C-alpha positions in Angstrom: 14.0 -1.5 4.1 16.1 -2.8 6.4 13.9 -3.0 9.1 11.5 -5.5 6.9 14.6 -7.9 8.0 13.7 -8.5 11.9 9.8 -7.8 11.5 8.6 -11.3 11.1 11.3 -12.4 14.6 8.9 -9.7 16.3 5.6 -10.7 15.9 5.9 -13.9 16.8 7.9 -13.1 20.0 5.2 -10.1 21.7 3.1 -11.5 23.6 0.3 -8.7 23.6 -3.1 -9.4 21.3 -4.3 -6.3 19.4 -7.7 -5.3 17.5 -8.0 -4.6 13.8 -10.5 -1.6 13.6 -13.1 -2.4 10.5 -16.3 -0.8 11.5 -16.6 3.0 10.0 -13.5 4.7 11.3 -13.3 6.6 14.3 -13.2 10.3 13.4 -11.7 13.4 15.8 -9.3 16.2 16.2 -7.3 14.7 19.2 -3.7 15.6 19.2 -3.9 17.2 16.1 -3.6 21.6 16.0 -4.8 23.0 12.5 -3.2 26.2 11.6 -6.3 29.0 12.4 -4.3 30.9 9.6 -1.8 29.7 7.8 0.4 31.9 6.3 -0.3 32.6 2.2 2.5 30.8 0.1 2.1 30.9 -3.7 5.4 29.2 -4.2 5.8 25.5 -5.4 8.9 23.3 -5.5 9.7 20.3 -7.1 12.5 17.9 -4.8 12.5 17.7 -1.0 14.6 15.9 1.2 16.9 16.4 3.8 20.6 16.4 5.0 21.3 13.2 6.6 22.5 10.3 6.6 19.9 7.6 7.1 15.7 7.8 6.9 14.7 9.0 10.3 17.2 10.9 10.8 17.0 14.7 11.9 18.7 17.2 9.7 17.7 20.2 7.9 15.5 19.9 5.3 15.8 21.7 1.9 13.4 21.8 -1.6 15.5 22.0 -5.2 14.8 21.6 -8.0 14.9 18.4 -9.9 18.7 19.1 -11.2 19.3 19.8 -7.4 20.1 23.8 -8.0 18.1 26.8 -6.6 17.8 25.2 -3.0 16.3 26.7 -0.7 16.6 25.7 3.0 13.6 25.1 5.6 14.2 23.5 9.1 15.2 20.9 10.8 13.3 18.2 10.6 12.9 14.2 9.4 10.9 12.4 6.4 10.4 15.1 4.5 7.7 14.2 1.9 6.5 16.8 -0.5 2.4 16.7 -1.9 2.5 15.9 -5.3 1.2 19.5 -6.4 4.2 20.9 -4.6 2.5 23.6 -2.4 3.2 21.5 0.5 5.6 19.1 3.1 4.8 16.7 5.9 7.6 15.8 8.5 8.3 14.5 11.4 10.8 15.0 14.3 10.4 19.1 13.7 10.8 21.8 17.1 10.2 20.4 20.5 6.9 19.2 20.2 5.6 17.9 16.7 4.7 14.5 16.0 3.5 15.5 12.1 3.4 18.7 10.9 2.6 20.0 7.4 3.5 22.8 6.3 3.8 25.1 2.9 6.8 25.3 1.5 7.3 28.5 2.2 7.6 27.8 6.0 4.2 28.3 7.2 2.4 25.7 9.4 -1.1 24.7 7.8 -1.9 21.9 10.9 0.6 19.6 13.6 -1.1 16.8 14.8 0.3 14.2 17.4 3.2 14.2 19.6 6.8 14.0 20.2 6.6 10.9 22.4 4.7 9.5 19.3 6.3 7.4 16.0 5.2 8.4 12.7 6.0 6.5 9.9 4.6 5.5 6.2 3.8 8.4 5.3 1.9 9.4 1.7 0.0 11.8 0.1 -3.3 11.3 -2.0 -2.7 12.3 -5.3 -4.9 15.2 -5.5 -3.0 16.6 -1.9 -5.6 16.7 0.0 -5.2 13.6 2.3 -1.9 12.8 4.1 -2.1 9.1 5.4 0.4 7.9 8.1 0.9 5.6 10.8 1.1 6.5 14.3 3.1 4.4 17.2 1.9 5.8 20.2 4.2 3.2 22.2 7.4 3.4 19.8 9.6 1.2 22.6 7.0 -1.1 22.9 4.2 -3.5 21.6 4.0 -2.5 18.2 0.2 -3.7 18.4 -1.0 -0.6 19.8 -0.1 1.5 16.3 -2.9 3.2 14.4 -3.3 3.5 10.6 -4.8 7.5 10.3 -6.1 9.8 7.4 -6.0 13.5 7.6 -8.2 16.0 5.6 -5.5 19.1 5.2 -8.5 21.3 4.5 -10.4 20.3 8.1 -7.8 19.7 10.1 -10.4 16.0 10.6 -8.1 12.7 11.8 -9.6 9.5 10.9 -8.7 6.1 12.3 -8.4 3.4 9.6 -7.6 0.8 11.3 -5.3 -0.1 14.1 -2.5 -3.0 14.9 1.5 -3.8 14.0 1.5 -1.7 10.5 4.9 -0.3 10.4 7.0 -3.4 9.2 5.7 -4.5 5.8 5.3 -1.6 3.8 3.1 2.3 4.6 -0.3 2.9 2.9 -1.0 3.3 -0.9 -3.9 5.7 -2.0 -6.2 4.8 -4.7 -4.7 6.9 -8.0 -8.2 8.5 -8.8 -10.9 10.1 -6.2 -13.3 9.0 -3.9 -9.4 8.3 -3.0 -9.2 4.8 -1.1 -6.2 3.3 1.3 -4.5 -0.1 0.7 -3.0 -1.4 4.1 -0.7 -3.9 5.0 -1.5 -5.2 8.9 -0.5 -8.0 11.2 -3.5 -8.3 13.6 -2.7 -9.7 16.4 0.6 -12.5 17.9 1.3 -15.4 15.6 -0.6 -13.6 12.6 1.3 -13.2 9.3 0.9 -9.7 7.2 -2.1 -9.5 4.6 -3.5 -7.1 2.9 -7.1 -4.8 3.4 -8.1 -2.0 1.7 -10.6 0.9 2.8 -12.3 3.7 2.1 -11.8 6.9 3.6 -15.2 6.5 7.2 -16.5 3.4 5.2 -15.8 -0.8 7.2 -12.0 -2.4 5.8 -12.5 -5.4 3.8 -9.8 -7.9 3.4 -7.6 -8.2 0.5 -5.8 -11.3 0.9 -5.9 -14.4 3.1 -2.9 -16.9 4.0 0.6 -16.3 3.7 2.9 -13.5 3.8 1.3 -11.0 1.8 3.1 -7.1 2.0 3.8 -4.1 0.6 1.0 -2.9 -1.1 1.9 -0.5 -4.1 -2.0 1.0 -5.8 -1.4 1.8 -9.4 -3.9 2.3 -12.4 -3.8 -1.9 -13.0 -5.1 -2.4 -9.3 -2.7 -3.0 -6.2 0.8 -4.4 -6.6 1.9 -6.6 -3.8 5.0 -8.4 -2.4 3.8 -12.3 -1.9 6.2 -14.2 0.2 5.7 -17.6 -0.3 6.3 -20.7 2.2 10.0 -21.7 0.6 10.9 -18.2 1.4 10.7 -17.0 -2.0 8.9 -14.1 -2.9 6.1 -12.8 -6.3 5.1 -10.4 -7.2 1.6 -10.4 -7.5 -2.1 -7.6 -8.7 -5.2 -7.8 -7.4 -7.6 -6.1 -9.5 -11.3 -6.8 -9.9 -11.4 -8.8 -6.6 -9.3 -11.1 -8.2 -5.3 -11.9 -7.2 -2.3 -12.5 -10.4 1.0 -14.0 -10.2 2.8 -11.6 -12.3 6.0 -12.6 -11.7 9.3 -13.4 -9.1 10.6 -10.7 -7.9 13.4 -10.7 -5.4 11.8 -7.6 -3.8 9.2 -5.4 -3.1 7.0 -2.6 -4.9 7.8 1.0 -4.2 6.6 3.4 -7.1 4.9 2.8 -10.3 4.8 5.5 -13.2 1.6 7.1 -14.2 0.5 4.3 -16.9 0.9 1.2 -14.4 3.7 -0.2 -16.7 7.1 0.9 -14.9 8.0 0.2 -11.7 10.4 0.9 -8.9 11.0 -1.8 -6.2 13.9 -2.4 -3.7 15.7 -5.4 -3.6 17.3 -7.1 -0.2 19.5 -9.9 0.6 22.3 -10.3 3.5 21.4 -6.9 5.2 22.2 -4.6 1.6 19.4 -3.6 -0.2 19.3 -2.0 -4.0 17.1 -0.7 -6.5 15.6 -2.5 -9.3 13.8 -1.2 -12.2 11.0 -3.6 -13.5 9.1 -3.6 -16.9 5.4 -5.3 -16.1 4.7 -5.3 -19.7 7.3 -7.6 -20.4 7.4 -8.9 -16.3 11.1 -8.6 -16.2 13.8 -7.2 -13.9 15.1 -4.2 -16.6 18.1 -3.5 -14.3 19.7 -3.5 -10.5 21.4 -0.8 -9.4 24.3 -0.3 -7.4 24.1 -1.9 -3.7 24.0 0.2 -0.9 21.1 2.7 -2.5 17.2 2.9 -2.1 14.5 3.5 -4.1 12.6 6.7 -3.4 10.2 7.7 -6.4 9.6 7.0 -10.0 9.1 10.6 -12.7 5.7 9.5 -13.8 6.6 9.0 -17.6 8.7 5.7 -15.9 12.3 7.3 -17.5 14.1 7.4 -14.2 14.2 6.7 -10.6 14.9 9.0 -7.8 17.7 6.8 -5.0 19.6 7.3 -2.4 22.1 5.8 -0.3 25.6 4.9 -0.5 27.9 1.8 -0.8 28.8 -0.9 2.0 31.4 0.1 3.5 32.9 -3.2 5.3 29.8 -4.2 7.9 28.2 -0.9 8.1 26.5 2.1 5.2 28.6 4.2 3.7 29.9 7.3 5.6 27.4 9.6 3.2 24.4 9.1 1.6 24.0 10.8 -1.4 20.5 11.0 -4.0 20.8 10.2 -7.1 18.6 10.0 -10.2 19.1 7.1 -12.2 18.0 5.9 -16.5 15.4 3.2 -15.6 17.3 1.2 -17.8 20.6 1.8 -16.8 23.3 4.1 -17.3 25.3 7.2 -15.3 23.5 8.1 -12.4 23.1 11.7 -11.8 23.8 13.2 -8.7 21.2 15.7 -7.0 22.6 16.1 -3.3 24.0 14.9 -0.3 20.9 13.7 2.1 18.1 10.9 2.2 14.5 10.9 1.9 14.0 12.6 -1.2 10.2 13.0 -2.4 9.5 14.5 -5.9 6.3 16.4 -6.9 4.3 15.8 -10.2 5.9 19.0 -11.7 9.0 17.3 -11.3 8.2 15.0 -14.0 8.9 17.2 -17.4 12.2 18.4 -16.1 12.9 15.3 -15.3 12.4 14.0 -18.7 14.7 17.0 -20.2 17.5 17.1 -17.5 17.9 13.5 -19.0 18.3 13.6 -22.4 20.7 17.2 -21.7 17.6 19.7 -23.2 
């Protein structure tokens, strides 16, 4: 989001080298504590969010139905990311020593990884809820080039390092939609380098996908990997990597965030002059359908593509609004529906039918 606006200057100004890990991926369980016997839980949830005003802030984590009803409190933490099957949630800043925690939605600990001193970002689940990827920064206040992209196997607790470098500035990792799962990610491997896209099968050597220019924010969909390509003029293009070839789709002042299951409806985020806004984009016609309210950011899209999940508040002077609100908005525009006060919302796959029914009034 807004962090993107100062990352390029930071890369140019830092004078520390870094290495990109290409061979094999380092495996281990260092910094991990898997629960010996996780509390059994048959419950699932449709929506998770945190009662805070901006992403990354600690607050009470809540579960709810798609319309915000049936709320159930979990505990204080940050950046909740609900698993696609709705059975687990990944959080940061929980308790006193936790870096990244995986809990079932009943509150039982599934696994605890890294430490409270590590910065954790870019959390994403594999489509089958068996893996979690995240960027781990052991020196959040120092050089960013020691960051690690890791993948956690939920069943075994095994942690695999996929890459090392500056990973948190240009979009998080993105899993392929089908198994065997691969990761697409964006990395600056060393000082004075531009961000470029790589992909890796878990435990296998990484492959560089783009070269030259600034290529950012990969999002893997059924047609391939979407990404934001920044031209030397400063203009942005939405491009697609498929079959090893890159194709320009359209000019887009923004970057991809979430895709519908058919890969034709895109939620994107635009930004200018320190202000962000959600965009809905029809990839079949290659046109922006709607630009939504300033001060809000997109966090998801329903599998059908009918609705976007957004959060934020209208800007107030030079600052953000006083209270962040979570809303759903129709892809084609229309009246937003307030869900709750908070931020960092995430949907489970089971939310899709309910979202459509809720917006159609059934």
